[in-house]
N, C-alpha and C positions, 0 to 999 in steps of 0.2 A: 128328788132323790130316788134312786133305783133301789128296789128291795133286794135282800140278800139272794133270794132264789133267782131273780132276774140276772143278777151279777154272775151267779154260778152257771146259769144257762149260757151266757155270753162267753164265759171262760171255756166251757166245753165246746161251743161252736168254734171259737177262735183256735183252740188247740187242735180240733179235728181238721179245720181248714189248713193250718200251717203244716200239720203232719201230712195231709194229703198232697199238698204241693211241694213238700219236702223243703220248706223254707223255715229255718229255725230261729232266725234273729230278726227282730223288728227294731229299726232304728229311727230316730227323729231325723227327718230330712230337713235341710236348710234351703232357704231361697236366696236370692241375690243379696238380701240385707242381713244374711246370717241369723235370721230369727227362725226358731223351730216352727215347722209347719204341721206338726202332728196335732190332730184335733183332740179336744178335751175328752171326748168319749173314749177314743182309743187309749189315751193315757190312763183314764180311769180303769179300763179293762186290763191294761198292763199292770197297774198297781194291784188289781184283783188277782191276776196271775201270780205275782210275786208273793202276795199275802197268803194265797192258798197253797203255795209250794209248787205250782205248775209254771213258774217263771222265775228267772234270776236276772238281776241287773248285771251286765258285763262290766259296767262302770258305776259301781254303787254310789259314788259321790255326785256324779253328774246326772245319772239316770237318763242316758240318751240311747242306750242299746239294751234291749231285753231279749234274752234267750227264752223261747217258748218251749216248754217241756210237754211232750205228748204223754209221757208217763214219768212219775218221779223215779229217780235213780234206784231207790230200793225196790219199787215195783218192777222195774225193768230187770233188775238183778234176779228177782224171783222168777219172772217169766223166762229168762234165759236159762236158768238152772233147771226149772221144770221141763223145758223143752229138751235140754241136754239129757236129762235122766229118762224122759219118755222115749227118746229116739236112740238110745243105746250109745251115747257119747261118754259114759262113765269110763275113766281111764283111757280115753282117746283124746287125740289132739285135733283141733280144727283151727282154721285161720280166722282172723278178724273179718276178712272179706267174706268168708263162708257164713259167718254169723250175720253180717250186714246184708249181703246180696246173694247168698247161695240159694240153690233150688230147694234145699231142705227147709228153708225158713219162710217159704211163701205163706202169706196170711198171718204170720206171727207179729206180735206187737213191736218187736225190735227190728223187723225187716225194714231196711232203708232208714233206720234211726240216725239221728245226728251222731256222728262218730264220737264226739266228745262225751255225749251222754252215755253211749254204749260203753266206752272205756271206763267211765265212772262206775257203771253198773258192774263191770268185770272186776274193778278194783275192790268193790264191796264184797263180791264173791270171794276174791282172793283173801281179803281180810278175815272172812268167815271160814277160811280153810276149804272152800268148795271148789276152787280152781287154782291153777298156777298159770301165770302169763309169761310167755317167752318172747323175747325181742327178735323180730325177723329183720331181714335186710331192708324192707320197706314197712310202713305202718300197716298196709294191707296184709303183709305176710306175718305179722305178729301171731304167735300161736297161743291157744288156750287149751289147757288140759283140765278136764273136769274130774274131780275126785268124789 
C-alpha cells in the first residue's frame, strides 16, 4: 500500500506531465479482446486525482475517461482574475483565445489550459460578478469583460 504522501507526489507528477504535454484526458485503452489495458497503478493514481479534486471522471458510472486538472477551477479562476487586475484589464474585453494563447499570458497557470477548464473558471468569475462573458462567432472569439 502506498502512503498518502507518495500518492500526492504521483498526483503532482502526473498533473505536471499532462499539463506540459497539453493532454488533458486519460482513457482506458482496449485491446482486441475489449478488455481494459490500463494498469492498476495508473488507475490508482487516477482515483487519487479524482479524490483530491485534481481529476474528474468524464463518465462517472464506467470510469474509463479521466480529465486531469492542472489546477482546480476555483484556483484557475483566481489566477485569471488576479492576472486581469494586475495587467489593466479591468473594464476591458479580451477574447478566450487571448486568455488561452495570447502573448500577455506567457508563463501564467492558465496559458494553454484545457479550454473546458478555462471556461469553467470564467463561469465561476461570472457567477461572482467579476466578469461578463460574451458569445463570439467562434468559441475562440468569445469575449470576457473583467469588472
